N, C-alpha and C positions, 0 to 999 in steps of 0.2 A: 227054381230060380230065386225064390224069396230068401232062401238061406244064404245066398251069395252076398246080399247087401249087408248082412250081419258080420261078415268077415272083418276081423280087426287084428291089430298087433303090428302093423307096418307103419311106415311114415306117411302113407298116402291118406289124405282126408277122405272120409266116407262120401262126401259130395262128388269128389273126383272119381271114385270107384263107381258110383251110381251112373254118372254121365258116360264114363268109358264103357260100362256094360251095355248101356242103352245104345250107344253108337255102334257097338259090335253086332247088334241085332241078333243076339243069341236066342235060339228057340229051343223049346222042349225037344230033347233027343239029340241036340248038337253036343259035340265033345270039344272041350278046349282045355288048355293047360296054362296055369299062371306060373311062369318060370321065376318071376321075381327079379330082384337086382342085387341080391346078396347083402342086404342091409340088416338082416335079422336072422 
C-alpha cells in the first residue's frame, strides 16, 4: 500500500490521492484498477 502514495505524473495532487485511497478503505489483498481520465 505504501507504494501507491508515491504514484505521480498526473494532474491530481498527492493530498487528494491520499484522501481518496483512505476513503476507499483498500486492504491488503484487495484488487483495484486506476482507470484514469485520459489526461496523460
